Each structure stands twice: as C-alpha cells, then as structure tokens.
C-alpha positions as CSV (number, residue, x, y, z in Angstrom):
1,X,-0.1,-0.1,0.1
2,X,1.2,3.3,-1.0
3,X,1.9,6.0,1.7
4,X,3.0,9.6,1.4
5,X,6.8,9.7,0.1
6,X,9.1,12.4,-1.0
7,X,11.6,10.0,-2.8
8,X,12.0,10.9,-6.2
9,X,10.0,9.2,-8.6
10,X,12.3,10.4,-11.8
11,X,15.9,12.2,-11.2
12,X,15.1,14.2,-14.1
13,X,12.5,15.9,-12.5
14,X,13.2,15.4,-8.6
15,X,10.3,15.7,-6.4
16,X,7.7,15.7,-9.0
17,X,5.1,13.0,-10.0
18,X,4.1,9.7,-8.9
19,X,3.3,6.3,-10.3
20,X,0.8,5.6,-7.6
21,X,-2.3,6.7,-9.7
22,X,-2.7,7.8,-13.6
23,X,-4.5,10.8,-14.3
24,X,-7.3,10.8,-17.2
25,X,-8.6,14.5,-17.0
26,X,-7.9,18.1,-15.2
27,X,-10.9,20.4,-15.1
28,X,-9.3,23.8,-14.1
29,X,-11.6,26.9,-13.3
30,X,-9.3,29.7,-12.5
31,X,-10.0,33.1,-11.8
32,X,-7.4,35.8,-12.4
33,X,-7.1,39.4,-10.9
34,X,-4.4,40.8,-13.1
35,X,-3.8,44.3,-11.2
36,X,-2.9,42.3,-8.0
37,X,-1.6,38.7,-9.8
38,X,-4.1,37.0,-7.7
39,X,-5.4,33.5,-8.5
40,X,-8.5,31.5,-7.2
41,X,-8.6,28.4,-8.7
42,X,-10.5,24.8,-8.6
43,X,-8.9,21.9,-9.9
44,X,-10.7,18.6,-10.6
45,X,-8.5,15.8,-11.4
46,X,-9.9,12.1,-12.5
47,X,-7.4,9.4,-12.3
48,X,-7.2,5.9,-11.6
49,X,-5.0,4.3,-9.0
50,X,-2.0,1.7,-9.9
51,X,-1.7,0.7,-6.2
52,X,-3.8,0.7,-2.8
53,X,-3.7,4.3,-2.1
54,X,-4.2,6.2,1.2
55,X,-2.0,9.1,0.4
56,X,-2.6,11.3,-2.7
57,X,0.3,13.2,-3.6
58,X,0.1,16.3,-5.9
59,X,2.4,18.9,-6.9
60,X,1.5,22.4,-6.0
61,X,3.9,25.1,-5.4
62,X,3.6,28.6,-3.9
63,X,-0.4,28.4,-3.6
64,X,-2.5,27.5,-0.7
65,X,-4.9,24.5,-0.8
66,X,-8.1,25.2,1.0
67,X,-11.2,23.0,0.7
68,X,-10.3,19.2,-0.7
69,X,-12.9,16.7,-1.6
70,X,-12.3,13.1,-2.9
71,X,-14.5,10.8,-4.5
72,X,-14.5,7.2,-5.7
73,X,-17.3,4.8,-7.0
74,X,-19.6,7.6,-6.6
75,X,-19.1,8.1,-3.0
76,X,-17.4,11.0,-0.6
77,X,-14.5,9.8,1.0
78,X,-13.1,11.4,4.2
79,X,-9.8,13.3,4.3
80,X,-8.2,12.6,7.3
81,X,-5.5,15.3,6.9
82,X,-3.8,17.6,4.2
83,X,-0.6,19.2,4.6
84,X,1.7,21.1,1.8
85,X,5.6,20.9,2.1
86,X,8.6,21.2,-0.4
87,X,6.0,21.9,-3.4
88,X,3.8,19.1,-2.7
89,X,0.2,18.3,-1.3
90,X,-0.5,15.6,0.5
91,X,-3.8,14.3,1.0
92,X,-4.2,11.5,3.6
93,X,-7.6,9.6,3.5
94,X,-9.2,7.9,6.3
95,X,-9.4,4.5,4.3
96,X,-7.4,3.5,1.3
97,X,-8.6,3.3,-2.2
98,X,-8.1,-0.2,-3.9
99,X,-5.8,-0.8,-6.8
100,X,-7.5,-0.1,-10.3
101,X,-10.1,2.2,-8.8
102,X,-11.1,5.6,-10.3
103,X,-11.3,8.5,-8.1
104,X,-11.6,12.2,-8.2
105,X,-10.1,14.8,-6.1
106,X,-11.2,18.5,-5.9
107,X,-8.8,21.0,-4.7
108,X,-9.7,24.6,-4.1
109,X,-6.4,26.9,-3.9
110,X,-5.5,30.6,-4.2
111,X,-2.4,33.0,-3.6
112,X,-0.2,34.7,-6.0
113,X,1.7,32.6,-8.4
114,X,5.2,32.8,-9.4
115,X,7.7,30.8,-11.5
116,X,8.9,27.5,-9.5
117,X,12.3,27.6,-8.6
118,X,14.1,24.4,-9.2
119,X,17.4,22.8,-11.2
120,X,15.9,23.9,-14.5
121,X,15.5,27.3,-13.5
122,X,12.5,29.3,-12.9
123,X,9.8,27.9,-14.8
124,X,5.7,28.5,-15.0
125,X,3.7,31.4,-14.2
126,X,5.0,34.7,-14.8
127,X,3.3,38.2,-14.2
128,X,4.1,40.7,-17.0
129,X,3.5,44.7,-17.0
130,X,0.2,43.7,-18.6
131,X,-0.9,40.2,-18.3
132,X,0.4,36.7,-18.0
133,X,2.4,34.0,-19.5
134,X,3.0,30.5,-18.6
135,X,5.9,28.5,-20.0
136,X,6.1,25.5,-17.8
137,X,8.6,23.1,-19.0
138,X,9.6,20.7,-17.4
139,X,8.6,21.5,-14.0
140,X,6.3,24.8,-14.1
141,X,2.9,23.2,-14.0
142,X,2.3,23.4,-10.2
143,X,3.0,26.9,-10.0
144,X,-0.7,27.5,-11.1
145,X,-2.4,24.3,-10.6
146,X,-2.1,21.1,-8.8
147,X,-1.2,17.8,-10.8
148,X,0.8,14.9,-11.0
149,X,3.6,16.6,-12.5
150,X,5.5,14.0,-14.7
151,X,5.8,14.1,-18.3
152,X,4.6,10.5,-18.6
153,X,1.1,11.7,-16.8
154,X,-0.6,12.7,-20.0
155,X,-4.2,14.0,-19.6
156,X,-7.1,15.9,-20.9
157,X,-8.1,19.1,-20.1
158,X,-10.6,21.8,-19.8
159,X,-9.4,25.1,-18.7
160,X,-11.7,27.9,-17.8
161,X,-10.4,31.5,-17.1
162,X,-12.1,34.5,-15.9
163,X,-10.2,37.6,-16.0
164,X,-10.5,41.1,-16.7
165,X,-12.7,42.9,-19.4
166,X,-10.4,44.0,-22.3
167,X,-8.0,40.6,-22.0
168,X,-8.0,37.8,-23.7
169,X,-6.7,34.5,-22.3
170,X,-5.3,31.9,-24.9
171,X,-4.9,28.5,-23.7
172,X,-4.6,24.9,-24.9
173,X,-7.3,23.1,-26.9
174,X,-10.4,24.9,-28.7
175,X,-12.2,27.8,-27.5
176,X,-15.7,26.5,-26.7
177,X,-17.4,29.5,-24.9
178,X,-16.9,32.9,-24.0
179,X,-19.0,34.9,-21.6
180,X,-19.1,38.1,-20.2
181,X,-20.6,39.5,-16.6
182,X,-19.8,43.2,-15.6
183,X,-16.3,43.9,-15.7
184,X,-15.3,39.9,-16.0
185,X,-15.2,37.9,-18.7
186,X,-15.0,34.1,-19.0
187,X,-13.3,32.0,-21.7
188,X,-13.3,28.1,-21.7
189,X,-11.1,25.7,-23.5
190,X,-11.1,22.1,-24.0
191,X,-7.8,20.1,-25.2
192,X,-9.2,16.3,-25.6
193,X,-6.1,15.0,-26.8
194,X,-3.8,14.0,-23.6
195,X,-0.7,16.0,-23.0
196,X,2.0,16.4,-20.3
197,X,1.0,19.1,-17.4
198,X,4.3,20.9,-18.5
199,X,2.3,21.7,-22.1
200,X,-0.7,23.2,-20.4
201,X,-0.6,27.2,-20.9
202,X,-2.1,30.1,-20.0
203,X,-1.2,33.4,-21.8
204,X,-3.3,36.5,-21.0
205,X,-2.7,40.1,-22.7
206,X,-4.6,42.7,-24.7
207,X,-4.7,40.3,-27.7
208,X,-6.5,40.5,-30.8
209,X,-7.0,36.9,-32.8
210,X,-5.8,37.1,-36.4
211,X,-7.5,33.8,-38.3
212,X,-5.1,32.8,-41.0
213,X,-7.7,31.2,-43.3
214,X,-5.3,31.5,-46.3
215,X,-2.8,29.1,-44.5
216,X,-5.3,26.2,-43.1
217,X,-3.8,22.8,-44.3
218,X,-4.3,19.2,-43.2
219,X,-1.7,17.0,-41.2
220,X,0.2,14.3,-42.2
221,X,-2.4,11.8,-40.6
222,X,-5.4,13.7,-42.5
223,X,-4.2,15.8,-45.2
224,X,-7.6,16.9,-46.4
225,X,-8.7,18.0,-43.0
226,X,-7.6,21.5,-42.7
227,X,-6.5,22.8,-39.4
228,X,-7.4,26.6,-38.2
229,X,-4.5,28.7,-37.7
230,X,-4.4,31.9,-35.8
231,X,-2.3,34.0,-34.3
232,X,-2.8,36.3,-31.0
233,X,-1.1,39.5,-30.8
234,X,-1.6,43.0,-29.1
235,X,-3.7,45.5,-30.9
236,X,-1.0,47.8,-31.6
237,X,0.9,45.1,-33.1
238,X,-1.5,44.1,-35.8
239,X,0.0,45.9,-38.6
240,X,3.6,45.0,-38.2
241,X,2.3,41.2,-37.7
242,X,0.1,41.2,-40.9
243,X,3.5,42.5,-42.5
244,X,5.5,40.0,-41.2
245,X,3.5,37.2,-41.9
246,X,2.8,38.4,-45.7
247,X,6.6,38.1,-46.1
248,X,6.7,34.7,-44.5
249,X,4.0,33.4,-46.7
250,X,5.9,34.6,-49.7
251,X,8.5,31.9,-49.1
252,X,6.7,28.7,-50.2
253,X,7.1,26.3,-47.3
254,X,7.6,28.7,-44.5
255,X,4.5,28.7,-43.1
C-alpha cells in the first residue's frame, strides 16, 4: 500500500510526479485578477489508482490549498488530513482506495502565483507588466495548478479562465465558450488529446486574434482536413504582424 513519500520518482524531475495513480483528466477553473496577480482556482482531477492508495500526493508550489474533496465509485471519501511541504500537497484519506479504482479529487486553492524555482531554473507562471505568460517545461505546471507533474502523466484538459474585460486568455485546445458579466469575462478551452502537464498554458493579454484562413492545411495523418490557424497579438502590433506574415508566406513552405 502506498503512503506519502517524497522520494524522487524520476531523477530528471526530482520531487515531481508519482506512479501511484494515472491521471485521466484535469478540469481547471481559474479566476485571475491581473492588477494584483491574484489567482483563485478549483482543480478537479480524475485518475485511476495503480496501487492501494491512502495518501494522494500532488505537486503544488507557492499556492495555498483550501477545501479538498475526494470521491471514488460515486461515494465521498473522508479526508483525514492534508499538508503542504516542499512543493507538494499530501492528502491522507481515512480509508484507502483499492488498486485499479477510479477516483476524483477536487482542490480549491489561491495565492499569488510565481515561477517555480528548481534545478531547471525558474519556470511556470510569470506576471507581466500587462498580463500573464506561462512557460512550464519541464516542472512549471505546479506554479498554477495541482497536478501529477511528470511528462509521462498525460491527460486531457478543460481550462476555464475568468479575468478582466479587454483581456483575452489563450490556452491549449479549442475555445468552446466565451461569456461576459459586469467587468469580467470567462473563456473556456477544451483539449481532448492527452498532453503532459508542462504543456498546459495560459497566456493573458490585450490580444487580438488574427485568423490565417489562407494558411489552413491538413496534417500528415489527415491531409484533407484543414487545421484552423490563428495568431494572437496586441492590437498595436497587428499591422506589423500582418506585414511579417505576408513576407513569410511569400516563401514557399515557410508557413
């Protein structure tokens, strides 16, 4: 039976990731206040145990976990204790989950996100002068959401970002909805293809989305199915961007 351990799962990413369970899906709801770099989040993680599991270890760095709920087989499981240390969130259950069982864990958290400091330097959530940039490779994902942070732990994602009006979040996947309420806007993206946690990203800025309809083309697997292409740029840079793209397009095979 697995118990909480901080022993390295992979020397390439020490202290990150565990093989005690396999994540299937991340559902992230983020509320970002840009002026104060304040993030309030809710993460629901669907996973399957690979061993008898009493302690769930997630990576979460620099943000404070609050309410935690765990379910398995349609039943709520009692959380005995939870603690944060050395960039990890350790959730101990009153009773263990059997091997091979699906479960979900919901973590509510908040704080002022910043890049994670590790052996690969500072990576993750970065506050900009007027927005946000996330570059997570290889261990920056825990700077903005709790996760099983190892490249082998690929999962699908849903990312919902609520932020200030006049700003546009750009995330992985396809934009499936956009709504406004007062001075706040919510943008929801879905990424059905499994990906590593370090690839998950949020870019927030005063972006204008420029579709590149003339550049749509298929993939090697589906050459007859065009893939929509677009570029997100600050409004002030739109003319320069269009000029640069036009020049690039004049070189066959460049785009």
